[in-house]
Structure formats: structure tokens, C-alpha cells
C-alpha positions as CSV (number, residue, x, y, z in Angstrom):
1,M,15.1,27.6,22.9
2,G,15.3,27.8,19.1
3,I,13.2,28.0,16.1
4,V,12.4,25.0,14.0
5,A,10.7,24.1,11.0
6,G,8.4,21.5,9.6
7,L,7.8,20.7,5.8
8,D,5.0,18.4,4.4
9,S,5.5,17.5,0.9
10,S,2.0,15.9,-0.1
11,P,1.4,14.8,-3.6
12,D,0.0,18.0,-4.4
13,F,1.8,20.7,-2.6
14,T,4.3,21.4,0.3
15,R,3.3,23.3,3.2
16,I,5.8,25.1,5.8
17,V,5.2,25.7,9.3
18,V,7.8,27.6,11.3
19,C,7.7,27.3,15.3
20,D,8.8,27.9,18.5
21,A,11.0,24.9,19.6
22,D,9.9,24.9,23.3
23,S,5.9,25.6,22.8
24,G,5.5,24.6,19.2
25,A,3.4,28.1,18.5
26,V,3.5,28.5,15.0
27,L,5.3,31.7,14.0
28,K,5.3,31.8,10.2
29,Q,3.6,29.6,7.5
30,G,4.2,28.9,3.8
31,Y,2.5,27.2,0.9
32,A,2.9,26.2,-2.7
33,P,1.6,23.7,-5.2
34,H,3.9,21.0,-6.9
35,P,4.7,22.3,-10.6
36,L,3.2,19.2,-11.6
37,E,1.3,18.4,-15.2
38,S,-2.0,16.5,-14.9
39,G,-2.2,12.8,-16.0
40,E,-4.4,11.2,-18.0
41,G,-8.0,12.4,-17.4
42,G,-7.0,15.4,-15.5
43,G,-6.0,13.4,-12.6
44,R,-2.7,13.0,-10.5
45,P,0.4,12.3,-13.2
46,A,1.3,8.3,-12.8
47,D,5.1,9.4,-12.7
48,V,6.7,12.5,-11.0
49,D,10.1,14.1,-11.3
50,P,11.2,14.6,-8.1
51,Q,12.6,17.8,-8.9
52,A,9.2,18.9,-8.8
53,W,9.2,18.6,-5.0
54,L,12.0,20.8,-4.9
55,L,10.6,23.4,-6.8
56,S,7.6,23.7,-4.6
57,L,9.9,23.3,-1.5
58,G,11.9,26.6,-2.6
59,E,8.7,28.4,-3.4
60,A,6.8,27.6,-0.3
61,A,10.0,28.9,1.8
62,G,10.1,32.0,-0.2
63,G,10.3,35.5,1.4
64,G,12.9,34.7,3.7
65,L,10.6,32.6,5.9
66,L,13.4,29.8,7.0
67,E,15.6,33.1,8.2
68,G,16.4,31.8,11.8
69,V,15.7,28.3,11.5
70,Q,18.2,26.2,13.7
71,A,16.3,22.4,12.4
72,I,14.2,21.5,9.6
73,G,11.9,18.0,9.8
74,V,10.6,16.7,6.4
75,S,7.2,14.9,6.1
76,A,6.3,13.6,2.9
77,Q,3.9,11.3,0.8
78,Q,4.4,7.6,2.0
79,N,5.2,5.0,-0.2
80,A,6.7,7.2,-3.0
81,L,9.5,5.3,-4.8
82,V,12.6,7.0,-5.9
83,P,15.0,4.6,-7.7
84,L,18.6,5.9,-8.1
85,D,21.4,4.5,-10.3
86,S,24.9,4.1,-8.7
87,Q,25.8,7.8,-9.1
88,G,22.5,9.0,-7.3
89,N,20.7,10.2,-10.6
90,T,17.2,8.9,-10.9
91,V,16.8,5.5,-12.8
92,R,13.0,6.9,-14.0
93,P,10.6,9.5,-12.7
94,A,9.1,8.5,-8.9
95,M,6.6,6.3,-8.7
96,P,3.9,8.3,-6.2
97,G,2.5,6.5,-3.6
98,G,-1.1,6.2,-4.8
99,D,0.1,4.5,-8.0
100,K,-2.6,2.0,-9.2
101,R,-0.5,-0.1,-12.0
102,T,1.0,-2.2,-9.5
103,Q,-2.1,-4.0,-8.3
104,A,-0.7,-7.3,-10.5
105,A,2.6,-6.8,-9.2
106,A,1.3,-7.0,-5.4
107,A,-0.6,-10.7,-6.2
108,D,2.6,-11.7,-7.9
109,L,4.6,-10.8,-4.9
110,I,2.2,-12.4,-2.4
111,D,2.5,-15.7,-4.4
112,R,6.3,-15.9,-4.8
113,L,7.0,-15.4,-0.9
114,G,4.4,-18.0,-0.8
115,G,1.2,-16.4,0.5
116,R,-0.4,-13.5,2.8
117,E,0.9,-15.2,5.9
118,E,4.2,-15.2,5.2
119,W,4.7,-11.6,4.0
120,A,2.8,-10.8,7.7
121,Q,5.4,-13.0,9.1
122,A,8.2,-11.4,7.4
123,V,7.5,-7.8,7.5
124,G,4.1,-7.3,9.3
125,C,2.4,-6.1,6.0
126,V,0.8,-8.0,2.6
127,P,1.7,-6.4,-0.5
128,Q,-0.5,-4.0,-1.8
129,A,-0.2,-1.6,-4.8
130,M,0.7,1.3,-2.9
131,H,3.8,-0.4,-1.0
132,P,7.5,0.4,-2.4
133,V,8.3,-3.3,-2.5
134,T,5.3,-3.7,-5.1
135,K,6.6,-0.8,-7.1
136,L,10.1,-2.7,-7.6
137,R,8.4,-5.6,-8.7
138,W,6.0,-3.5,-11.3
139,L,9.6,-2.3,-12.4
140,A,11.5,-5.5,-12.8
141,R,8.5,-6.6,-15.0
142,N,7.7,-3.6,-17.1
143,E,10.8,-1.8,-17.4
144,P,13.4,-4.3,-16.9
145,E,16.2,-2.1,-18.3
146,A,15.6,0.6,-15.7
147,A,15.3,-2.3,-13.1
148,Q,18.7,-3.4,-14.0
149,R,20.1,0.3,-13.2
150,V,18.6,0.6,-9.7
151,A,21.2,0.6,-7.2
152,L,19.9,2.8,-4.3
153,V,16.1,3.0,-3.3
154,L,14.7,5.8,-1.3
155,Q,11.4,7.3,-0.4
156,A,10.1,10.8,-1.1
157,H,11.1,11.9,2.3
158,D,14.4,10.4,2.3
159,W,15.2,11.9,-1.4
160,L,14.2,15.5,0.4
161,V,16.4,14.8,3.2
162,W,19.1,13.8,1.1
163,Q,18.8,16.9,-1.3
164,L,18.7,19.4,1.7
165,L,22.1,17.9,3.3
166,G,23.8,18.6,-0.4
167,R,23.4,14.7,-1.3
168,P,26.1,12.9,1.1
169,S,27.3,9.7,1.0
170,R,25.2,8.7,3.8
171,R,21.8,8.3,3.0
172,T,19.0,7.7,5.8
173,T,15.3,7.1,6.7
174,D,13.6,6.7,9.8
175,R,11.4,4.0,11.3
176,G,8.0,5.3,10.4
177,G,9.0,5.5,6.9
178,A,10.9,2.2,6.4
179,S,8.2,0.2,8.1
180,G,5.8,1.0,5.0
181,T,8.1,-0.2,2.3
182,G,7.3,-4.1,2.2
183,Y,10.9,-4.8,3.1
184,W,11.6,-3.6,6.4
185,S,10.1,-5.0,9.4
186,A,9.0,-3.3,13.0
187,A,8.9,-6.2,14.8
188,S,12.6,-7.0,14.2
189,G,13.9,-3.5,13.2
190,S,15.7,-4.6,10.4
191,Y,15.5,-4.9,6.6
192,R,14.8,-7.9,4.6
193,P,17.3,-7.5,1.5
194,D,16.3,-11.1,0.2
195,L,12.8,-9.3,-0.4
196,I,14.6,-6.4,-2.6
197,E,16.0,-9.5,-4.6
198,L,12.7,-11.1,-4.7
199,A,10.9,-8.2,-6.0
200,L,13.9,-6.3,-8.2
201,G,15.7,-9.4,-9.3
202,H,18.7,-8.2,-7.8
203,Q,20.2,-6.1,-4.5
204,A,19.9,-2.4,-4.2
205,M,21.6,-0.2,-1.3
206,L,19.0,1.1,1.5
207,P,18.9,4.0,3.8
208,E,20.3,3.8,7.3
209,V,17.6,3.9,9.6
210,L,17.8,6.6,12.1
211,G,16.2,6.2,15.8
212,P,13.8,8.7,17.2
213,G,15.2,12.1,17.7
214,D,18.4,11.5,15.7
215,A,19.5,14.1,13.0
216,A,20.4,12.8,9.4
217,G,23.0,15.3,9.5
218,T,23.9,19.4,9.4
219,T,24.4,21.6,6.8
220,P,27.7,23.4,5.8
221,E,25.6,26.5,7.4
222,G,24.7,24.6,10.4
223,L,21.1,23.8,9.9
224,I,20.1,20.4,11.4
225,I,17.9,17.9,9.0
226,S,16.2,15.6,11.2
227,A,15.4,12.2,10.4
228,G,11.9,12.9,8.5
229,T,9.3,10.5,8.2
230,G,6.1,9.6,6.4
231,E,2.9,11.5,6.4
232,T,1.0,9.4,8.6
233,M,3.7,9.1,11.4
234,A,4.2,12.9,11.2
235,A,0.3,13.9,11.3
236,A,0.1,11.6,14.5
237,F,3.2,13.1,16.2
238,G,1.7,16.5,15.4
239,L,-1.6,15.7,16.8
240,G,0.2,14.3,20.1
241,V,-1.5,10.8,20.0
242,R,0.0,8.6,22.8
243,Q,-0.8,5.1,24.0
244,G,-4.3,4.7,24.6
245,D,-5.3,6.6,21.6
246,A,-6.5,5.7,18.4
247,V,-6.9,7.6,15.2
248,V,-9.8,7.5,12.8
249,S,-9.2,8.8,9.4
250,L,-12.5,9.3,7.3
251,G,-11.9,9.6,3.6
252,A,-13.4,7.8,1.0
253,S,-12.0,4.4,2.1
254,G,-11.3,4.5,6.1
255,S,-8.6,4.0,8.7
256,V,-8.0,3.1,12.0
257,M,-4.4,3.3,13.8
258,A,-3.5,3.0,17.2
259,V,-0.3,3.8,19.6
260,H,0.8,0.3,20.7
261,H,4.2,-0.7,22.4
262,E,4.9,-3.7,20.1
263,A,4.7,-4.5,16.7
264,L,1.9,-6.8,15.8
265,V,2.1,-9.6,13.5
266,D,-1.3,-10.5,12.0
267,P,-1.3,-13.9,9.5
268,S,-4.8,-12.5,8.3
269,G,-3.1,-9.6,6.8
270,M,-6.1,-7.4,8.2
271,I,-3.4,-5.5,10.5
272,T,-0.5,-3.3,8.5
273,S,2.3,-3.1,11.3
274,L,3.8,0.4,11.4
275,A,6.3,2.0,13.4
276,D,5.6,5.6,14.6
277,A,8.2,8.5,14.7
278,T,8.6,8.3,18.4
279,G,9.8,4.4,18.9
280,M,6.2,3.1,19.6
281,H,4.5,1.3,17.4
282,L,1.1,2.2,15.2
283,P,-0.8,-0.9,14.0
284,V,-3.2,0.2,11.1
285,V,-6.4,-1.4,9.8
286,H,-7.9,-0.1,6.5
287,T,-11.7,-0.3,5.4
288,L,-11.9,0.2,1.7
289,N,-15.7,2.0,2.5
290,A,-15.9,5.2,4.7
291,V,-17.0,8.5,3.0
292,R,-18.0,6.9,-0.3
293,A,-20.7,5.2,1.4
294,L,-22.0,8.5,2.1
295,R,-21.6,9.9,-1.3
296,G,-23.3,7.1,-2.9
297,T,-26.4,7.2,-0.5
298,A,-26.3,10.8,-1.1
299,D,-26.3,10.3,-4.9
300,M,-29.3,7.6,-4.6
301,L,-31.6,9.9,-2.4
302,G,-30.8,12.7,-5.1
303,L,-29.0,14.9,-2.7
304,S,-26.5,17.4,-3.5
305,G,-23.8,16.0,-1.1
306,I,-23.4,14.3,2.3
307,E,-23.8,17.7,4.3
308,E,-27.6,17.1,3.4
309,L,-27.3,13.7,4.0
310,S,-26.2,14.7,7.5
311,D,-28.8,17.1,8.0
312,L,-31.4,14.1,6.7
313,A,-30.0,11.7,8.9
314,M,-30.3,13.9,11.9
315,K,-34.4,13.6,11.4
316,S,-34.0,9.8,12.2
317,T,-33.1,8.1,15.4
318,P,-30.4,5.5,16.6
319,G,-30.7,2.2,14.8
320,S,-32.4,4.0,11.6
321,H,-35.9,2.2,12.3
322,G,-34.2,-1.3,12.0
323,L,-32.3,-0.4,8.9
324,V,-28.8,-1.8,8.6
325,M,-26.3,-1.1,5.6
326,L,-23.1,-3.0,5.4
327,P,-21.3,-0.4,3.2
328,Y,-19.1,-2.8,1.2
329,L,-19.6,-0.9,-2.3
330,E,-16.1,-1.7,-3.3
331,G,-15.8,-4.8,-1.6
332,E,-14.1,-4.9,1.6
333,K,-10.9,-5.1,3.3
334,T,-12.0,-5.5,7.2
335,P,-13.4,-8.1,6.8
336,N,-11.6,-9.6,3.7
337,L,-14.5,-9.9,1.4
338,P,-12.8,-8.1,-2.0
339,H,-15.8,-9.5,-4.2
340,T,-18.6,-8.8,-2.1
341,A,-21.2,-5.7,-2.7
342,G,-23.0,-3.5,-0.1
343,T,-26.4,-4.9,1.7
344,L,-29.3,-3.1,2.8
345,S,-30.9,-4.9,5.4
346,G,-34.2,-4.2,7.5
347,L,-36.6,-3.1,5.2
348,R,-40.0,-2.8,6.5
349,R,-42.9,0.0,5.4
350,E,-41.8,2.1,8.6
351,S,-38.2,1.8,7.9
352,M,-38.6,3.0,4.3
353,K,-38.1,6.4,4.5
354,P,-35.1,8.7,3.3
355,E,-34.1,9.8,6.8
356,H,-33.6,6.5,8.0
357,L,-31.7,5.4,5.1
358,A,-29.2,8.4,5.3
359,R,-28.8,7.5,9.1
360,A,-28.3,3.9,8.3
361,A,-25.4,5.1,5.8
362,F,-23.5,6.8,8.6
363,E,-23.9,4.0,11.2
364,G,-22.9,1.6,8.8
365,M,-19.7,3.5,8.1
366,L,-19.1,4.3,11.5
367,C,-20.0,0.2,12.5
368,G,-17.5,-0.6,9.9
369,L,-14.7,1.3,11.4
370,G,-15.7,0.0,15.0
371,D,-15.2,-3.6,13.4
372,A,-11.8,-2.4,12.2
373,M,-10.9,-1.0,15.6
374,D,-12.2,-4.1,17.5
375,V,-9.6,-6.2,15.0
376,L,-7.0,-4.2,17.1
377,R,-8.6,-4.4,20.5
378,A,-8.7,-8.2,19.8
379,R,-4.8,-8.0,19.8
380,G,-4.8,-6.2,23.2
381,V,-4.4,-2.5,21.9
382,E,-6.0,-0.5,24.2
383,V,-8.3,2.5,22.8
384,R,-9.5,4.9,25.5
385,R,-10.0,8.0,23.1
386,I,-10.2,8.4,19.3
387,F,-9.2,11.1,17.1
388,L,-11.3,11.7,14.3
389,L,-10.1,13.0,10.9
390,G,-11.5,14.5,7.7
391,A,-13.7,16.6,6.6
392,A,-16.8,14.4,7.4
393,A,-15.6,14.4,11.1
394,E,-17.3,17.8,11.1
395,L,-20.7,16.9,10.3
396,P,-23.5,16.5,13.0
397,A,-24.5,13.1,11.9
398,V,-21.0,11.9,12.4
399,Q,-20.3,13.6,15.8
400,A,-23.9,12.3,17.0
401,A,-23.2,8.7,16.3
402,A,-19.3,8.5,16.6
403,P,-18.9,8.8,20.4
404,M,-21.9,5.9,21.2
405,L,-20.9,3.5,18.3
406,F,-17.2,3.7,19.3
407,G,-18.0,3.4,22.9
408,T,-15.4,6.1,23.9
409,Q,-14.5,9.7,23.9
410,V,-14.3,11.3,20.5
411,V,-11.9,14.3,20.0
412,V,-12.5,16.1,16.3
413,P,-9.3,18.3,16.2
414,Q,-9.7,21.8,14.7
415,P,-8.3,22.0,11.0
416,A,-4.7,22.3,11.1
417,D,-1.2,21.3,9.2
418,Y,-0.8,18.1,11.5
419,A,1.9,16.7,9.3
420,A,3.9,19.8,8.9
421,L,3.6,20.3,12.7
422,G,5.0,16.8,13.5
423,A,8.0,17.2,11.2
424,A,8.8,20.7,13.0
425,R,8.3,18.5,16.4
426,Q,10.8,16.1,15.4
427,A,13.0,18.9,14.3
428,A,13.0,20.3,18.0
429,W,13.8,16.8,19.3
430,A,16.8,16.7,16.9
431,L,17.8,20.3,17.9
432,N,17.3,19.9,21.9
433,G,18.2,16.4,22.1
434,Q,14.5,15.5,24.1
435,L,11.2,14.8,23.1
436,P,9.2,18.4,22.9
437,Q,6.3,18.3,25.4
438,W,4.0,20.3,23.0
439,Q,0.5,21.3,23.5
440,G,-2.0,18.9,22.2
441,A,-4.0,19.5,19.1
442,A,-7.2,22.1,20.0
443,A,-10.3,19.8,19.6
444,Q,-14.0,19.4,20.1
445,V,-14.3,16.6,22.8
446,L,-17.2,14.6,22.5
447,E,-18.4,11.9,25.0
448,P,-20.9,9.0,24.6
449,G,-22.4,9.6,27.8
450,E,-26.1,8.0,28.5
451,E,-26.3,6.9,24.9
452,L,-23.6,4.1,25.2
453,P,-26.1,1.3,25.8
454,V,-28.2,2.7,22.8
455,G,-24.7,2.6,20.7
456,Q,-24.2,-1.0,21.8
457,A,-27.5,-1.9,20.6
458,V,-26.9,-0.6,17.1
459,R,-23.6,-2.3,17.1
460,Q,-25.2,-5.6,17.7
461,Q,-27.7,-4.9,15.1
462,F,-24.8,-4.3,12.4
463,T,-22.8,-7.3,13.8
464,A,-25.9,-9.7,13.6
465,V,-26.7,-8.5,10.0
466,R,-23.0,-8.8,9.0
467,E,-23.0,-12.5,10.5
468,Q,-25.9,-13.3,8.8
469,T,-24.9,-12.1,5.3
470,H,-20.9,-12.9,5.6
471,P,-20.7,-15.4,8.3
472,G,-17.3,-16.4,10.0
473,A,-15.9,-13.2,8.2
474,F,-13.7,-12.2,11.0
475,D,-12.6,-15.7,11.8
476,S,-9.2,-15.4,10.2
477,V,-8.3,-12.9,12.7
478,T,-6.1,-14.6,15.3
479,A,-5.0,-13.7,18.5
């Protein structure tokens, strides 16, 4: 019995759900935007004062929202770096997860350790601009005086948990958050302090990694604060994904992650080996092109948006009359083709119609994500059910093509605050001492049915064009 709360501090807002600890039923909700000044060009700021997260949290929790709550879980944007000095004060503003300034620092780190394979073997991921280890390298190169003062390194959810507990001497994190840093290995379950020194130039304190269900501490008022975790892990926990499930996210770029029983070390660097919030693992494969391929096609056809593109695609048929789009508009990560461009193949008089191009864009996007899923399957990851996330998952053209192209059941969850729900579920675990068996997400279930052979033929058509255009693109994926 009990009442718990989960808060999700995203890059733009804080959302709080208050839930029944036994059933997961949502009792109350709160929301507040972060009080952030816009960055250059009106976008997100490059640096953020973490106090903005606390102000947003306080506003979202206003009106007595947390009265009666016994435990709180914290989900927050992944990869945000909060560098602190020996007194626990911020050395500089936090660097958000989506910081793009650090791309050159990522390349520098890869070279300094000896290549992509060395990083994959060390911590299960190859440094990218988003990773905290890369941000530390950027700090050492661009703000050396600030870098010298860094004594403690936290991420966003670590810092929020620490603040809720009154800034105790003990600082904590969880496996999920630690696995995305670039200096903690999900395979060994341990930090690599040498990589901190490689990046920063000296050692720094790191938070204690708690186990699933552990509490980070209790406030003087008796409120339990659970370990917290990153948004990806919290959302997976809130969705209720389990072994045999994969989650396909349709943003501008795409990702495929699946629950697996062990960490995967991938020398090619295509697989990022993350840990989840339950003691399992979340290997992830990213693509650079998902909905951006749809938007580009809509623009080329003079359409108002991807909804209109979907309506047009539904006038075509599977296989798009032989038209195949390799949607590598921004280069591609899976397969590793950073300097390539997109390809349109199969142009014949009968295929040169807007509806076939529209269908080819959807099929190209989904086949590209199918390739990413096959990278996981080739390493023994079982995929029996796929959760399809993102606004594009609601489009009729996506729902018509996804089950046949992925070759398995596709679940489209109803929109909900899954990261906040996952944080609340973690709080219930810390409160009651056992994994809460909450009901899974309400969803639409789509089956491939009799169209499975058609989907396989479309995938084969896509693969033939990819192999002809980029022969051996997946040869670096090793078992």
C-alpha cells in the first residue's frame, strides 16, 4: 500500500505523476516548463543553470501535489553533465545531453584510447557528442581553469536526487544512468576512472551506483527517494517492456533498443550497451534518419506535412511499384556511412508517381530501422514484440507497413508520461521492497498476419538495393 510520485525532468519541462503504489493508477499530475532563456537562434541554451530544474520541479509540485506521497522517483534528461567543485558547487553551468559543441572532443577521445573497438570493449559504447565523458574532454580543452576545479561529476538525475535529499555527503546514481556516461561499463558493472583522467586530465569523484530497487536515501521528513534513472530507462520501465520486447523510437533520427539478459560488446560500435532500471540490459542501435526522411519527402512533393504524406502513401501498394529509398539523408550510423547521401532506386515510368515516392519514404525509413533491429538479432537478442513510439507511430502509413516489415507484433502505446510513470514505479519498488507488477501501457496491437510474406519481399528489395549501392556495409558487425 502507499502513494508514490515520479518526476521527469526533461530538457524543457518537469512533469510529475502521483500514483497508487500497488496498481500504478495515476491519481494526480503536475507540469511546469523550465525557466530557461532561449539559446542562439531561439533554440535550447547551450548551458543551463541546474537551479532552473529545481525551480521547475517546485512549480510542478505546487498546490499540495505531493501531500501523502511516501516515495519519489526521479527521471531526467540523459547525458547532462553537472560538474561540481570540492564544496559541491557548480564549476560552470550544466551541459545538456544534446550539446553539439563536443563533436571534435568525441573524435579526440576515440583517437586517444586507440580507436572505436577499444572504447566498445572498455565501456560498451563509442564516444559521441552527447556522452558525459566527451563533455569532460571538451571542458579540459576549452575551459581548462574550470576543468581543474572539477572534483565531482554528476548527471541531471543524480544532482536532483542529491538536492531532494538535502545534499548529503553520499552521492548516488543507478546502473541505467551510469551506463550512458562513457566511463562505466554495463558488462563489468564498474567505473573506468582511467577514462575520466583521459578526458578531464585528472581524477574526479563519481557517484555510488545503486542496485535496482535501492533507495538513495530518506529525507528528514521520512520521504524515500529512489535511485533515479535516465529518461530512456525510465520510459522503458513505465511502458512495462520485458525480455523479448524491443522499442522503436521514431524521431527525426531513430533508435531500436531491446531488453536483453547480458551486456553486448560490439567492436563495430553500432550497438551501445546500456543497462536498464531493473537489472537487465538495454542494447541500443541508432539510425540518423527516421522522420527527417518523411519530412524531406513531404517537402519535395510540396505537401503540408507528414500526415498528408501518409495519406498519399496509402494510395500506393507494398513495394512502391519497385521504388526503393535508402533514407541516408544525413549520412548514416547504421550502417556506418557517415559521408553518404540518400538514394532513390527503381525509377520506371510506372513508378514515377507521387504516391509511390511517398510509400517508398515510409518503407525506406522502416526498413532502415529493420536493419538496426537485425544488428541486435544477429547478436542473439530475441524480439517477439515491438513497441513503436513517437508521433509518427500514429500515422496510417506507418501502422500499415510496420508489422509486415518488422515481421512481428507491433504495439502502439497510447500517449502518456512513460518516463514519469517509470520513475514512480521505481519509487514503489524502493517503498515496498519488491518489483511492482503494474499493468502495462494501454495500446493498439497490430499483427503482420497474411501480409508477412509481402513484407519480407519488400525487405529483400530494400536489402538488394542497399547491398548494390553500399556493398559490405554491415560486414563489420561481428557475432
